[in-house]
C-alpha positions in Angstrom: -3.4 -2.6 -16.0 -0.2 -3.5 -14.5 0.4 -6.6 -12.8 2.9 -8.6 -10.6 4.9 -11.6 -10.8 5.6 -11.3 -7.3 4.6 -10.2 -4.2 5.6 -10.4 -1.2 6.6 -8.4 2.8 10.2 -7.4 4.1 11.5 -8.5 7.3 10.4 -4.9 7.9 6.7 -5.5 7.4 7.0 -3.1 3.7 5.6 -4.6 0.9 8.2 -5.9 -2.3 6.2 -6.0 -5.8 8.4 -7.3 -8.6 6.6 -6.3 -11.4 6.2 -8.0 -15.1 8.2 -5.9 -17.1 10.6 -7.2 -13.4 11.0 -3.9 -12.0 11.0 -4.0 -8.5 9.4 -1.6 -5.8 9.4 -1.7 -2.5 6.9 -0.1 -0.5 7.2 1.0 3.5 4.1 0.0 5.6 3.9 3.5 7.0 3.3 5.1 3.3 1.1 2.6 2.1 -1.4 3.0 5.5 -1.1 6.6 4.4 -2.4 6.7 1.4 -5.2 3.8 2.3 -7.8 4.3 -0.4 -11.3 2.8 2.0 -14.1 5.3 1.8 -13.3 7.1 6.0 -9.6 7.1 4.8 -9.8 8.9 1.7 -12.7 11.1 2.8 -10.4 12.5 6.2 -8.5 13.2 3.0 -11.0 15.5 0.5 -11.9 17.1 3.5 -8.2 19.0 3.7 -8.1 17.4 7.5 -4.3 16.6 8.2 -3.4 13.6 7.9 -4.4 10.8 10.7 -0.7 9.8 12.6 0.6 7.0 11.7 3.6 5.1 13.6 6.6 4.9 11.5 7.6 0.9 12.8 3.8 0.4 11.8 4.1 -2.9 9.8 2.3 -5.2 7.2 1.0 -8.1 8.4 -1.9 -10.0 5.8 -2.1 -9.3 2.1 -4.8 -11.0 0.6 -4.9 -10.4 -3.7 -7.8 -9.3 -4.8 -9.1 -10.9 -7.8 -6.5 -9.3 -11.4 -7.5 -6.2 -9.5 -5.1 -5.5 -6.6 -4.4 -6.5 -3.1 -5.3 -5.6 0.7 -3.3 -5.3 3.2 -3.9 -5.8 6.9 -1.7 -3.8 9.2 -0.3 -4.2 12.6 -2.7 -1.3 13.7 -6.0 -3.3 13.0 -6.6 -1.3 9.7 -7.7 -3.6 7.1 -10.5 -1.8 5.1 -8.0 -0.3 2.3 -8.2 -2.3 -0.8 -5.1 -0.9 -3.4 -5.3 -1.6 -7.1 -2.1 -2.4 -9.2 -2.3 0.8 -11.3 -2.4 2.8 -7.7 0.6 1.1 -6.1 2.3 1.4 -9.1 2.3 5.0 -9.0 2.3 4.9 -4.8 5.5 3.8 -5.6 6.5 6.1 -8.3 5.6 8.8 -5.5 8.4 7.1 -2.9 10.9 6.9 -5.5 10.3 11.0 -5.5 11.1 11.1 -1.2 
């Protein structure tokens, strides 16, 4: 399990994480929104449908830690159904670094 030291929102509305290893990741809101794991979003991707359009200007407006498991993010388009486990966020951070 990955654990975090701190988690903050940047002025651009992205998620900045400092992991217990002191590694840091800043994950853009548009990237996180496009990778949401809520049931409707995940089903959409599993059906092979093209990704739903996400505004490049989307912002995270709220974050709610979910126990030791992860975080629930709320985006300014009103979407707030996805929970992002720490392990998944770590994997997304590695993907984002490669882009």
